[in-house]
C-alpha positions in Angstrom: 37.0 51.8 32.1 33.9 52.6 33.4 32.2 56.3 31.6 31.2 58.9 34.0 27.8 59.1 32.5 25.4 56.6 33.3 23.0 55.6 30.4 19.1 54.9 31.1 18.1 51.5 30.5 17.1 48.6 31.6 17.8 48.8 36.0 19.8 51.9 35.4 18.8 55.4 36.8 16.9 57.8 34.6 16.9 61.7 35.3 13.1 62.6 36.8 11.1 64.7 34.7 11.0 68.0 35.7 8.4 68.6 38.5 7.8 64.8 39.1 6.9 64.1 42.7 8.6 60.3 42.2 11.3 60.2 44.4 14.4 59.7 42.2 15.2 56.0 41.4 18.0 54.2 43.6 21.8 54.4 41.3 23.4 51.4 39.9 25.9 50.9 42.7 23.0 51.1 45.4 20.9 48.7 44.2 24.1 46.1 43.9 24.8 46.8 47.5 21.4 45.9 48.2 21.9 43.0 46.4 25.0 41.6 48.1 23.6 42.2 51.4 20.2 40.3 50.6 22.3 37.3 49.1 24.4 37.4 52.2 21.8 37.0 54.5 20.2 34.4 52.1 23.0 32.6 52.1 23.5 32.8 55.8 20.0 31.1 56.4 20.6 28.1 53.8 23.9 27.1 55.6 21.6 27.6 58.8 18.8 25.0 57.2 21.1 23.1 56.0 22.7 21.6 59.0 18.9 21.2 60.9 17.8 18.8 57.8 17.5 15.4 58.2 17.6 13.9 54.5 21.1 13.9 52.6 19.3 14.6 49.2 18.1 17.8 50.9 21.6 18.7 52.1 23.6 18.7 49.3 20.3 20.8 47.1 21.3 23.6 50.0 24.6 23.9 49.8 24.2 23.6 46.1 22.1 26.8 46.2 24.0 28.4 49.1 27.2 28.3 46.4 25.2 29.5 43.6 24.3 32.7 46.0 27.7 33.1 46.8 29.2 33.3 43.2 26.3 35.9 42.2 27.8 37.6 45.2 31.4 37.7 44.9 31.6 37.2 41.1 28.3 38.4 39.1 28.5 42.0 37.7 24.7 42.0 37.6 23.5 41.0 40.9 20.2 42.7 40.2 19.2 40.5 37.9 19.8 37.6 40.7 16.6 39.2 42.6 14.2 36.2 41.4 17.1 33.6 41.6 17.3 34.8 45.2 13.6 34.7 46.0 13.4 31.1 45.0 16.1 30.2 46.8 14.8 31.2 49.7 11.6 29.6 49.2 13.1 26.3 48.3 15.0 26.4 51.9 11.6 26.8 53.5 9.7 24.0 51.4 12.7 21.6 52.2 13.1 22.4 56.0 9.1 21.7 56.5 8.9 18.6 53.8 11.7 16.8 55.8 11.0 17.6 59.2 9.6 13.7 59.7 11.3 12.3 57.0 15.2 9.9 56.7 16.7 8.7 54.8 15.3 5.4 55.1 11.4 6.2 54.6 11.9 8.8 52.0 8.6 8.6 50.4 8.4 8.1 46.4 6.5 11.4 45.1 8.9 13.6 47.4 12.2 11.7 46.3 11.1 12.5 42.7 10.4 16.0 43.8 14.0 16.1 45.5 15.6 14.0 42.7 14.1 16.9 40.0 15.4 19.9 42.1 18.6 18.3 42.8 19.2 18.0 39.0 18.2 21.7 38.3 20.1 23.2 40.6 22.9 21.0 39.7 22.5 22.7 36.2 22.6 26.4 37.2 25.3 25.7 39.8 27.2 24.3 36.6 26.2 27.7 34.5 27.3 30.0 37.1 30.5 28.1 37.9 31.6 28.3 34.3 31.4 31.9 34.4 33.4 32.3 37.2 36.5 29.8 35.3 35.3 32.5 32.4 36.6 35.3 34.7 39.7 33.7 35.6 40.9 33.2 32.0 40.0 36.6 31.0 41.6 38.2 34.2 38.2 40.5 34.8 37.4 41.3 38.2 33.6 40.5 37.6 31.6 38.8 34.2 28.0 39.8 33.8 25.9 36.8 33.0 23.2 37.0 30.1 19.7 38.2 31.1 18.3 35.5 28.9 19.8 32.8 30.6 19.0 34.1 34.1 15.3 34.2 32.9 15.7 30.2 31.7 17.1 29.0 35.1 14.0 31.0 36.6 11.6 28.9 34.5 13.5 25.9 35.4 13.3 26.4 38.7 9.2 27.3 38.5 9.2 24.3 36.7 10.5 21.9 40.2 8.4 24.4 42.4 5.5 23.4 40.8 6.1 19.3 42.0 6.3 20.5 45.7 3.2 22.2 44.6 1.7 18.8 43.5 3.2 17.0 46.6 1.5 18.8 48.6 -1.8 18.4 46.9 -1.3 14.6 47.7 -0.8 15.2 51.4 2.7 15.6 52.3 3.4 17.9 55.0 4.5 20.8 53.5 3.9 24.1 55.1 1.3 25.9 52.9 3.1 29.4 52.8 6.2 27.8 51.4 4.1 26.6 48.5 2.3 29.7 48.1 5.2 31.8 47.9 6.8 29.4 45.2 2.9 29.8 43.3 3.2 33.6 43.5 6.7 33.8 42.1 5.4 31.6 39.0 2.6 34.2 38.9 0.3 31.1 39.0 -1.3 31.6 42.4 -4.9 31.1 41.4 -3.9 27.2 40.7 -3.9 27.1 44.5 -7.8 26.5 44.4 -7.2 23.5 42.5 -8.9 20.6 44.3 -8.6 17.0 43.4 -6.3 14.6 41.7 -9.1 11.9 40.7 -7.5 8.4 39.3 -9.0 7.8 36.3 -8.8 4.0 35.2 -7.8 3.0 31.3 -10.1 1.7 29.1 -10.1 -2.2 29.3 -8.6 -4.3 26.8 -11.5 -5.4 24.4 -13.1 -8.1 24.1 -12.8 -9.1 20.2 -9.6 -8.1 19.2 -8.7 -11.2 16.6 -5.1 -11.6 14.4 -3.1 -8.4 16.1 -1.5 -10.3 18.7 2.0 -9.9 16.8 1.2 -6.2 16.1 0.1 -5.4 19.9 3.4 -7.7 20.9 5.7 -5.4 18.5 4.1 -2.2 19.6 4.3 -3.0 22.9 7.8 -3.3 22.8 7.8 0.2 21.3 6.3 1.4 24.2 8.4 0.0 26.7 11.5 1.0 24.9 10.3 4.9 25.2 9.2 4.9 21.5 6.1 7.2 20.7 3.6 5.4 18.2 1.4 7.2 15.5 -1.0 4.4 14.9 -2.7 5.5 11.5 -5.3 4.1 8.9 -8.9 4.6 7.4 -11.9 4.4 9.9 -12.7 0.7 11.4 -9.1 -0.7 11.2 -9.8 -1.2 15.1 -6.7 1.6 15.8 -8.5 2.4 19.2 -9.2 -1.5 19.8 -5.1 -1.3 19.5 -4.2 1.2 21.6 -6.6 -0.1 24.2 -4.8 -3.3 24.3 -1.8 -2.0 24.7 -2.2 -0.1 27.4 -3.2 -3.0 29.1 -0.5 -5.4 28.5 1.1 -6.8 31.1 4.7 -5.0 30.2 2.8 -1.4 30.4 1.2 -2.0 33.1 4.2 -3.3 34.9 6.3 0.1 34.1 3.6 2.7 34.0 1.2 1.8 36.8 -2.1 3.5 37.3 -0.3 6.8 35.0 -2.2 5.2 31.6 -4.3 7.9 30.7 -6.8 7.3 27.8 -7.8 10.8 26.0 -10.3 10.5 23.6 -11.5 13.2 21.0 -14.3 11.1 19.5 -17.2 13.5 19.3 -15.5 16.8 18.9 -16.2 18.9 15.8 -13.0 19.4 13.5 -13.9 22.9 12.7 -14.4 24.3 16.2 -12.3 22.7 18.4 -9.6 25.4 20.0 -6.3 24.8 21.8 -9.0 25.3 25.1 -10.7 22.4 24.4 -7.8 20.0 23.3 -6.3 21.2 27.2 -9.2 20.5 29.0 -10.2 17.3 27.4 -6.5 16.4 28.2 -6.4 17.0 31.6 -10.1 15.8 32.3 -8.7 12.6 31.1 -5.6 12.6 33.4 -7.6 13.1 36.5 -6.7 16.9 37.5 -8.5 20.1 37.5 -6.8 23.7 35.4 -7.1 26.7 36.6 -5.2 29.8 35.7 -4.1 30.8 32.5 -1.0 28.3 31.4 -3.0 24.5 31.5 0.3 23.0 29.5 2.8 24.0 32.6 0.0 22.6 35.0 -0.2 19.4 32.9 3.6 19.3 32.6 3.9 19.6 35.9 1.7 16.5 36.9 3.2 14.5 33.6 6.8 15.2 35.3 6.3 13.0 38.6 6.7 10.0 37.2 6.7 7.5 34.1 3.4 8.4 32.0 1.5 6.5 29.3 -0.9 8.6 27.2 -2.9 7.9 24.2 -4.4 10.4 21.9 -7.1 9.0 20.4 -9.0 10.1 17.5 -6.1 12.7 17.1 -7.5 13.3 13.6 -10.1 15.7 15.3 -7.5 18.1 16.8 -5.0 17.4 13.5 -7.2 18.5 11.3 -8.7 21.4 13.7 -9.6 25.0 11.0 -9.7 27.3 14.2 -6.2 28.8 14.0 -5.7 28.7 18.3 -6.2 25.1 17.3 -3.7 24.8 14.5 -1.0 26.8 16.0 -1.1 26.1 19.7 -1.9 22.3 19.8 1.5 20.6 17.7 4.2 22.3 19.9 2.0 21.6 23.0 2.6 18.2 21.9 5.8 18.3 20.9 6.4 19.8 24.6 4.5 17.4 26.3 6.5 14.5 24.8 9.8 15.7 25.6 9.1 15.1 29.4 11.5 12.7 30.5 9.4 9.2 31.4 6.6 10.6 29.4 5.3 8.1 26.4 2.5 8.9 23.8 0.2 6.7 21.1 -1.5 8.9 18.9 -4.4 7.1 16.6 -5.6 9.1 13.9 -6.9 8.8 10.0 -4.5 11.2 9.3 -1.1 12.0 8.8 -0.9 15.2 9.7 1.1 14.2 12.8 2.5 17.0 15.4 5.9 18.0 14.0 9.0 17.9 16.5 8.0 14.7 17.9 10.2 11.0 17.2 7.0 9.3 15.9 7.5 5.8 15.0 4.4 5.8 12.3 2.6 2.1 12.0 -0.1 1.7 9.1 -2.9 -0.2 10.7 -3.6 -2.7 8.1 -7.0 -5.1 7.1 -7.0 -9.0 9.5 -5.9 -11.7 7.7 -8.1 -14.2 6.4 -8.4 -16.6 9.1 -8.9 -13.9 11.7 -11.5 -12.3 9.4 -13.4 -15.4 9.6 -12.9 -16.1 13.4 -14.6 -12.4 13.8 -17.3 -13.1 12.2 -17.7 -16.4 13.3 -17.6 -14.9 17.0 -20.8 -13.0 16.5 -22.3 -14.8 13.7 -24.2 -18.5 15.0 -26.9 -19.1 12.4 -24.6 -21.3 11.0 -21.4 -23.1 11.5 -17.9 -22.2 10.6 -17.6 -25.2 9.1 -21.2 -25.1 7.2 -20.2 -21.6 5.5 -17.1 -21.1 5.7 -16.5 -21.2 1.5 -19.1 -18.9 1.1 -18.3 -16.7 3.9 -14.4 -16.6 3.1 -15.3 -14.8 -0.5 -17.8 -12.4 1.2 -15.3 -11.3 3.7 -12.7 -10.9 1.4 -14.6 -8.4 -0.8 -14.7 -6.6 2.0 -10.6 -6.6 2.1 -11.2 -7.8 5.6 -12.0 -4.4 7.0 -12.7 -5.5 11.2 -15.4 -2.5 11.1 -17.3 -3.5 7.8 -17.1 -7.6 9.2 -18.5 -6.5 12.5 -21.1 -4.7 11.1 -21.9 -7.2 8.8 -21.7 -10.2 11.1 -24.2 -8.3 13.6 -26.5 -7.4 11.2 -26.8 -11.4 9.8 -27.2 -12.6 13.2 -29.9 -9.9 14.0 -31.5 -10.6 11.2 -31.6 -14.6 11.0 -29.8 -14.1 7.8 -28.7 -17.7 6.3 -25.0 -17.3 4.5 -27.3 -17.7 1.0 -29.3 -15.2 2.3 -26.4 -12.8 3.6 -24.9 -13.0 0.1 -28.0 -12.4 -1.7 -28.4 -9.3 0.6 -24.8 -8.1 -0.4 -25.2 -8.6 -3.9 -27.9 -6.9 -3.5 -28.0 -3.9 -1.3 -23.4 -3.7 -0.8 -22.3 -0.7 1.4 -26.2 -0.2 2.5 -25.9 -3.0 4.1 -23.1 -1.9 6.3 -25.6 1.0 7.5 -26.9 -1.0 10.6 -27.2 1.8 13.3 -25.8 5.2 13.6 -22.4 6.4 14.8 -19.4 5.8 13.5 -18.7 2.2 15.3 -22.4 0.9 13.8 -22.3 2.2 10.2 -19.7 2.4 7.5 -21.9 5.5 6.4 -21.4 6.9 10.0 -17.3 6.3 9.9 -17.2 7.4 6.3 -19.1 11.2 6.5 -16.8 11.9 9.4 -13.7 11.4 7.1 -15.3 13.2 4.2 -16.5 16.2 7.0 -12.6 16.8 7.7 -11.7 20.3 6.9 -9.4 19.3 4.7 -11.1 17.2 2.3 -13.9 19.8 2.3 -11.5 22.2 1.2 -11.0 20.4 -2.1 -14.6 20.6 -3.1 -16.1 19.0 -5.8 -12.9 18.1 -7.1 -12.2 15.3 -4.1 -15.1 13.8 -4.7 -14.3 13.6 -8.3 -11.3 12.0 -7.5 -12.7 9.9 -5.0 -15.1 8.8 -8.3 -12.2 7.9 -10.8 -10.0 5.9 -8.1 -12.9 4.1 -7.3 -13.6 3.4 -11.4 -9.8 2.2 -12.2 -9.7 -1.7 -10.6 -5.9 -0.9 -9.7 -6.5 2.9 -8.6 -4.8 5.6 -9.9 -1.2 5.5 -10.9 -0.1 8.2 -9.4 3.2 8.9 -11.4 0.4 8.7 -14.7 -2.3 11.1 -12.9 -1.7 14.7 -14.3 -1.5 12.5 -17.5 -4.6 11.0 -17.3 -6.6 13.7 -16.0 -5.6 16.7 -17.4 -8.6 18.8 -16.3 -7.7 18.8 -12.9 -5.1 20.8 -12.4 -4.1 19.9 -8.9 -4.3 16.4 -8.9 -1.5 15.5 -7.3 -2.2 17.9 -4.1 -5.7 16.3 -4.2 -4.8 12.5 -3.9 -1.5 14.1 -1.1 -4.8 15.1 0.9 -6.9 12.0 0.2 -4.1 9.5 1.5 -3.2 12.1 4.4 -6.6 11.4 5.3 -6.4 7.6 4.8 -9.2 7.7 2.5 -6.5 6.1 -0.1 -3.7 4.1 0.6 -0.6 3.8 -2.0 0.2 0.1 -3.0 3.6 0.1 -5.0 2.5 3.5 -7.4 -0.8 2.7 -7.5 -3.3 5.1 -5.1 -6.3 2.2 -4.2 -9.1 2.2 -1.6 -10.0 -0.3 0.7 -13.6 -2.7 -0.5 -15.6 -0.9 1.4 -14.6 2.3 0.9 -14.7 1.8 -2.7 -18.7 0.4 -2.0 -19.5 3.1 -0.4 -18.0 5.8 -2.5 -19.5 4.0 -5.7 -23.3 3.6 -4.0 -23.3 6.7 -2.3 -21.3 9.4 -4.1 -21.8 11.1 -8.0 -19.9 8.6 -10.5 -17.4 9.6 -12.7 -18.6 12.5 -15.0 -18.2 12.4 -18.5 -15.1 14.8 -19.1 -12.9 12.3 -16.6 -13.6 9.3 -18.6 -12.9 11.0 -21.8 -9.6 12.0 -20.4 -8.5 9.0 -19.1 -9.8 6.8 -22.2 -7.9 8.8 -24.6 -4.5 8.6 -23.0 -5.0 4.9 -22.3 -6.3 4.6 -26.0 -3.1 6.2 -27.6 -0.9 4.3 -25.1 -2.4 1.6 -27.1 -2.0 2.2 -30.2 1.4 3.4 -29.9 3.1 0.4 -28.5 5.0 -1.7 -30.6 6.5 -5.3 -30.4 9.9 -3.6 -28.3 9.8 -3.1 -25.1 9.3 0.7 -25.0 7.6 3.4 -22.7 4.4 2.7 -23.7 4.7 -1.0 -23.6 5.5 -0.6 -19.9 2.0 1.6 -19.8 0.4 -1.3 -21.2 2.2 -4.0 -18.6 1.9 -1.6 -15.3 -1.9 -0.2 -16.4 -3.1 -3.5 -17.5 -6.1 -4.1 -15.3 -7.1 -0.3 -15.9 -7.1 -0.4 -19.6 -9.0 -3.5 -19.9 -11.5 -2.0 -18.0 -12.1 1.0 -19.8 -12.1 -1.0 -22.7 -14.8 -2.9 -21.7 -16.3 -0.5 -20.1 -17.1 1.7 -23.2 -17.7 -1.9 -25.2 -20.5 -2.2 -22.9 -21.6 1.4 -23.4 -20.2 3.8 -25.6 -22.0 4.4 -28.7 -20.1 7.1 -30.2 -16.9 6.2 -32.0 -17.5 2.7 -31.3 -14.8 2.0 -34.1 -12.1 3.5 -31.8 -13.1 1.6 -28.9 -13.3 -1.6 -31.3 -9.8 -1.3 -32.4 -8.4 -0.2 -29.2 -9.7 -3.5 -27.9 -8.1 -5.7 -30.7 -4.8 -3.8 -30.1 -4.8 -3.9 -26.4 -5.2 -7.4 -26.8 -2.4 -8.0 -28.8 0.0 -5.8 -26.3 -1.1 -8.2 -23.9 -0.2 -11.2 -26.5 3.5 -9.2 -26.9 3.8 -7.8 -23.0 2.2 -9.7 -20.9 0.3 -12.8 -21.9 -2.4 -13.3 -18.9 -6.2 -14.7 -18.9 -8.5 -11.3 -20.2 -12.4 -10.9 -19.2 -13.0 -9.0 -22.4 -14.4 -12.6 -24.2 -17.6 -11.6 -23.1 -17.4 -8.1 -24.3 -16.5 -8.9 -27.7 -19.2 -11.9 -27.8 -21.7 -9.1 -27.0 -20.2 -6.7 -29.7 -23.2 -5.9 -32.4 -22.9 -7.9 -35.6 -23.3 -5.7 -38.8 -21.6 -4.9 -41.8 -20.1 -2.1 -39.9 -18.6 -4.4 -37.0 -18.1 -7.8 -39.4 -14.3 -6.9 -39.5 -13.2 -5.1 -36.5 -15.2 -7.7 -34.4 -13.3 -10.5 -36.2 -9.8 -9.2 -35.5 -11.0 -8.7 -31.5 -11.4 -12.6 -31.9 -8.2 -13.4 -33.6 -6.2 -11.2 -31.2 -7.6 -13.2 -28.3 -7.1 -16.4 -30.1 -3.2 -15.2 -30.1 -3.7 -14.5 -26.5 -5.0 -17.7 -25.5 -3.1 -19.5 -27.9 0.6 -18.0 -25.6 -1.5 -19.1 -22.7 -1.9 -23.1 -24.5 -5.5 -22.6 -23.9 -6.3 -24.4 -26.9 -10.7 -25.1 -26.6 -10.6 -21.1 -25.9 -8.1 -20.1 -28.6 -10.3 -22.5 -31.1 -13.6 -20.9 -30.4 -12.0 -17.3 -30.9 -10.5 -18.7 -34.3 -13.6 -20.3 -35.5 -15.8 -17.3 -34.2 -13.5 -14.7 -36.4 -14.0 -17.6 -39.6 -17.8 -16.8 -39.2 -17.4 -13.5 -39.5 -15.4 -13.2 -42.3 -17.4 -15.5 -44.5 -20.7 -13.6 -43.5 -18.7 -10.4 -44.8 -17.7 -12.6 -48.1 -13.6 -12.0 -46.8 -12.6 -15.7 -47.7 -9.1 -14.8 -48.1 -8.9 -13.9 -44.5 -11.0 -16.3 -43.4 -8.9 -19.2 -44.9 -5.9 -17.3 -43.2 -7.6 -17.5 -39.8 -8.2 -21.3 -40.0 -4.9 -21.9 -41.2 -3.7 -20.2 -38.0 -6.2 -22.5 -36.5 -4.8 -25.6 -37.8 -0.8 -24.5 -36.9 -1.5 -24.4 -33.8 -3.3 -27.9 -33.4 -0.3 -28.8 -35.1 2.6 -27.0 -32.2 0.6 -28.7 -29.6 0.8 -32.2 -31.2 -2.3 -32.8 -32.7 -1.0 -33.6 -36.5 -3.9 -35.6 -37.5 -6.8 -32.8 -36.6 -4.4 -30.0 -38.3 -3.8 -32.3 -41.6 -8.0 -32.3 -41.5 -8.5 -29.2 -41.3 -6.4 -28.1 -44.2 -7.4 -30.9 -46.4 -11.2 -29.3 -45.8 -10.3 -26.2 -46.4 -8.8 -27.5 -50.1 -12.4 -29.2 -50.4 -14.4 -26.0 -49.5 -16.3 -23.3 -52.0 -14.0 -21.0 -50.1 -10.4 -22.5 -51.6 -10.9 -21.2 -55.2 -11.4 -17.9 -54.0 -8.0 -17.9 -52.2 -4.7 -16.0 -53.9 -2.3 -18.2 -54.9 0.1 -17.1 -51.9 -2.6 -18.2 -49.2 -3.0 -21.6 -51.2 0.6 -22.3 -51.1 0.6 -21.4 -47.4 -2.3 -24.2 -46.8 0.0 -26.5 -48.6 3.2 -25.6 -46.4 1.6 -26.0 -43.5 -0.5 -29.5 -44.3 3.1 -30.5 -45.2 4.6 -29.6 -41.6 1.3 -31.8 -40.1 2.4 -34.7 -42.4 5.6 -34.5 -42.2 5.2 -35.2 -38.1 3.1 -38.2 -39.1 5.0 -40.0 -42.1 1.8 -39.9 -44.1 3.4 -38.8 -47.2 7.1 -39.5 -49.4 9.9 -37.1 -48.5 10.6 -36.1 -52.2 7.4 -35.3 -52.0 6.7 -32.8 -49.3 6.8 -29.3 -49.6 6.7 -29.4 -53.2 3.6 -28.0 -53.8 4.6 -24.6 -51.9 7.9 -24.6 -53.5 5.9 -23.0 -56.6 5.3 -19.9 -54.9 7.7 -17.4 -54.7 7.2 -15.8 -51.3 6.9 -19.4 -49.7 9.6 -20.8 -51.9 12.9 -20.6 -49.8 10.9 -22.0 -46.7 9.6 -24.4 -48.4 13.1 -26.2 -49.5 14.6 -25.7 -46.4 11.7 -27.6 -44.6 12.1 -30.0 -47.9 15.8 -30.8 -46.6 15.3 -31.0 -43.5 12.1 -33.5 -44.2 14.5 -35.9 -46.6 16.8 -36.1 -43.2 13.9 -37.0 -40.7 13.5 -39.3 -43.4 16.6 -41.3 -43.1 18.2 -40.0 -46.5 22.1 -39.3 -47.0 23.3 -36.2 -44.5 26.0 -35.2 -46.4 24.0 -34.3 -49.0 20.8 -32.9 -47.0 23.7 -30.6 -45.0 24.7 -29.4 -48.3 21.8 -28.2 -49.5 21.2 -26.6 -46.1 24.1 -24.9 -45.9 23.4 -23.2 -49.3 19.6 -22.5 -48.5 21.3 -21.0 -44.9 23.4 -18.4 -47.5 20.2 -17.3 -49.4 18.0 -16.8 -46.7 21.3 -14.7 -45.6 21.3 -12.8 -48.6 17.6 -12.4 -48.4 17.1 -11.2 -45.1 14.8 -13.1 -43.7 15.1 -14.4 -39.8 12.9 -17.1 -39.9 14.2 -19.3 -42.7 17.9 -18.6 -41.7 16.9 -19.8 -38.5 14.9 -22.8 -39.5 17.9 -23.7 -42.1 20.8 -23.6 -39.1 17.8 -25.6 -36.6 18.6 -28.1 -39.2 22.1 -28.1 -39.7 22.1 -27.9 -36.0 20.5 -31.2 -35.6 22.7 -33.6 -38.1 25.6 -32.2 -36.6 24.0 -33.6 -32.9 23.0 -36.4 -34.4 26.5 -37.2 -36.0 28.3 -36.5 -32.6 29.4 -32.8 -33.9 28.3 -31.1 -30.5 31.1 -28.3 -31.2 29.0 -27.7 -34.4 25.6 -27.9 -32.8 26.3 -25.9 -30.0 27.6 -23.3 -32.7 25.2 -23.2 -35.0 22.3 -22.9 -32.3 24.7 -19.9 -30.5 24.3 -18.4 -34.4 20.3 -18.5 -33.9 20.6 -17.0 -30.8 22.7 -13.9 -32.1 19.7 -13.4 -34.9 17.7 -12.5 -31.7 20.2 -10.8 -29.7 18.8 -6.9 -28.3 14.8 -8.3 -29.3 12.8 -9.0 -26.4 11.8 -12.5 -28.6 10.8 -15.9 -26.3 12.4 -17.6 -29.3 16.2 -16.6 -28.1 15.5 -18.5 -24.9 13.9 -21.7 -26.6 17.5 -21.8 -28.7 19.4 -21.4 -25.5 17.9 -24.4 -23.9 18.6 -25.9 -26.6 22.0 -25.2 -26.6 22.2 -26.3 -23.0 20.9 -29.8 -23.5 23.9 -29.9 -26.2 26.1 -28.8 -24.1 25.2 -31.5 -21.3 26.1 -34.0 -24.0 29.5 -32.7 -23.9 30.0 -32.8 -20.4 29.6 -29.2 -19.5 26.1 -29.8 -16.8 27.1 -27.4 -14.5 27.9 -24.9 -17.3 24.1 -26.1 -18.9 22.4 -25.7 -15.9 23.7 -22.1 -15.6 23.1 -21.2 -19.2 19.2 -21.9 -18.5 19.4 -20.0 -15.3 20.7 -17.1 -16.8 18.8 -17.4 -19.6 15.2 -17.1 -17.4 16.8 -14.1 -15.5 17.6 -12.2 -18.9 13.8 -13.4 -20.3 12.0 -13.4 -16.8 8.7 -12.1 -19.0 8.6 -15.5 -21.1 9.7 -17.6 -18.9 7.2 -17.1 -16.5 4.0 -15.8 -18.6 4.9 -18.1 -21.7 3.5 -21.1 -21.1 5.3 -23.1 -23.9 8.3 -21.8 -22.8 7.8 -23.0 -19.2 7.5 -27.1 -21.5 10.8 -25.7 -23.5 13.1 -24.9 -19.5 11.5 -27.5 -17.9 12.2 -30.3 -20.2 15.4 -29.0 -21.0 16.2 -29.2 -17.3 15.2 -32.7 -16.8 17.5 -33.7 -20.1 20.5 -32.1 -18.7 20.0 -33.8 -15.5 19.6 -37.4 -17.0 22.9 -36.5 -19.4 24.5 -35.3 -15.3 23.4 -39.1 -14.3 21.5 -37.0 -11.3 18.1 -39.5 -12.1 16.3 -38.8 -9.0 16.3 -34.8 -10.3 15.8 -35.3 -13.6 12.8 -37.8 -12.8 11.1 -34.5 -10.7 11.4 -32.0 -14.0 10.0 -34.6 -16.0 7.1 -35.5 -13.6 6.3 -31.5 -13.4 6.7 -31.1 -17.5 4.0 -34.0 -17.5 1.9 -32.2 -15.5 2.3 -29.3 -17.5 1.9 -30.8 -20.6 -1.5 -32.5 -19.5 -2.5 -28.7 -18.1 -1.4 -27.3 -22.0 -3.1 -30.2 -23.6 0.2 -30.4 -25.5 0.6 -33.8 -26.7 4.7 -33.6 -28.5 6.5 -32.3 -25.0 4.0 -34.9 -23.1 5.5 -37.7 -25.6 9.1 -37.2 -25.9 9.0 -36.8 -21.6 7.7 -40.1 -21.5 10.5 -41.2 -23.7 12.7 -39.0 -22.2 14.4 -38.1 -25.7 17.3 -35.4 -25.9 16.0 -34.3 -29.2 15.3 -31.5 -30.8 11.5 -29.6 -30.8 10.5 -27.2 -32.9 
């Protein structure tokens, strides 16, 4: 029920103020009556025009808008709110009547057809919404319904958008009565844009003349574009993002799809700190070939873009993405989102920044450096003072130092060509000047300095202040880059280091590889040559964290070992740097060096660059012992890698230092390690001679009895394999020492077995010695006793007993990260193959390698065990071709490692046990 009182409000009557001379407004009822009459007149005019227009599509549109107004007249309560809709419908009637006078269904022009199609879609959407209101009336059994004013406003805007298409068609020369166009623009409150004079066709830039190594990428990105994907090409300056975009825009598939509606909008040369929304839109419109007039440039651009499928490249987008002007930050991203939401509009964005407009479904593509071959092709396309055949090796290494960065290659090649440098002269210039060679001219396309300064001057990097430059210096200093997960631990004084790293990566100054933040080589060289070096505080913090990690690292694979493994190159660099530069607390660095090398032996055997730095440690009474420890750890690392010559040299350097310092015990121990290393490589005579020389040296009498016992034990281990002494004499002298007693007895009886003594007697003694070693808790003696028992069982054909003994040895190392376990598993697999279980034996070696991948890949001798074991298994299986391949591989590895023992066994193809 309606109230008799009329409330004041929008569209409703109000009492006039006392004394007012204004006439009283119409009542709501009178307004609705007037609106109904207007709707009736408009509907009649539309129906009359519908009968006259020759185009079926136009007839359908006029029928639809007539229906909309009929529904509004009959069932809509708030008819007065439809005033603007009625006006727009009348304008549509006039435009369609004028535009289709000379047209037929067969010769309907493309632009007009598009405009009519868009108008048809718009009025159908409105008709559907109004019709649904009518159904609502039926189900609710009410006489009228009210349509929300916001919904009506939305319809008005939609019609405004479509009417703008007819404005474009009029400018393009379609014969439409301009009074109707003017009326449409007045309804859109945009009449000033009538003065827009021209639509200029802008030709896109041509394909770059030099674009190497990008064919597959261009094809991939082109496919995405023609499948309606928006692309964001991201990367540091000089990676060729703009060149890629120019190549894509000229691809045949793209030109076929978009025709002459391919636009390249570049924001190069603008200042990020001052760019505004108006500047952004003006350059955008200019690149489209249109002139903006009026207060709503976005609407005019969208109207133009809505007329046909369009490809737009926004080049150097970091300029506006990094804009500090408030209007730019607020208005540009939603404008881009609105433009990309227009059906048929595809956008490619090139940027150094990852701060791309939100609410757009970008496919982000990081643009990577060139491959080696493409980088060389690019270089020699420019450089002609030497042929590629003559200079390829020298230039290949130089280009690798540049990380195959396209701009740097281009600048370097042009510098060499213009200065007539030979390849050797170019290398000398690079070694002397590094990044300064890459400053061949002005501007970002001719100078690394120019493109770097552009990145460093971005507002977000500037906001970081000095801390941003400190972070860049740190990442440059560390060869692996900065471990993101450890950043706050490494640099506690930089409380915002995580945020700083995010900004630097956002600006493509650094990139993430695994969990490290790294720099491309040209960027690194620029930072190193042109920005402040790493400061002492950061150096001290990095040094303290890494040294504490080294000290805490044990033989077990714990959290500290994980850091050693992940950051090993950084730690090595910090140690080498401190060895060469730091004089304060030098002892701490020497100890860190020694312990770090031991960590590598245990957890990551690999060649090291520390050898020269260790050799250059100044020798005096305070450094002799520490330098010797470093050499011993270095020797152990080389031994693990089977680099026999280097290991021997390191041992000998340590022996000389111990002798100089008067530490004969340490010297003797070091010499014995060297002798045992030679024995393990099959150099039994050399090992024997070395130990006999020790016994005749002046240092012998200075050795402890236990050290002498060890020397006798190792000497007899060498003589065991040369058969230069009777079995009953071997290991007798070392039995006299309580430390070496049990080990010597085990090997004494094993020697007797090798020399053909009664196996029953040997077996009995070894079983007793195994029980003694178990009681003593000595795992090495237990292993050696069980190894002897397994050998006896194997030779006697008791293969199950041999397998059980070997499995017991494996159990000794259960839960330990030991390479000895893998060796015993290989032996067990060989025995199983002899039992006929070849498939199981293969599986055992495979699974063992997966369980101990570190040792299988990094320990050279383990590789020999595995390869030799696989050969024996294939031999037992009758797979002679596969066995031959494994034996050949083992022989090749033996030659590389100078291992005579395995080479002899492999040449014979024997299935025997190897210690």
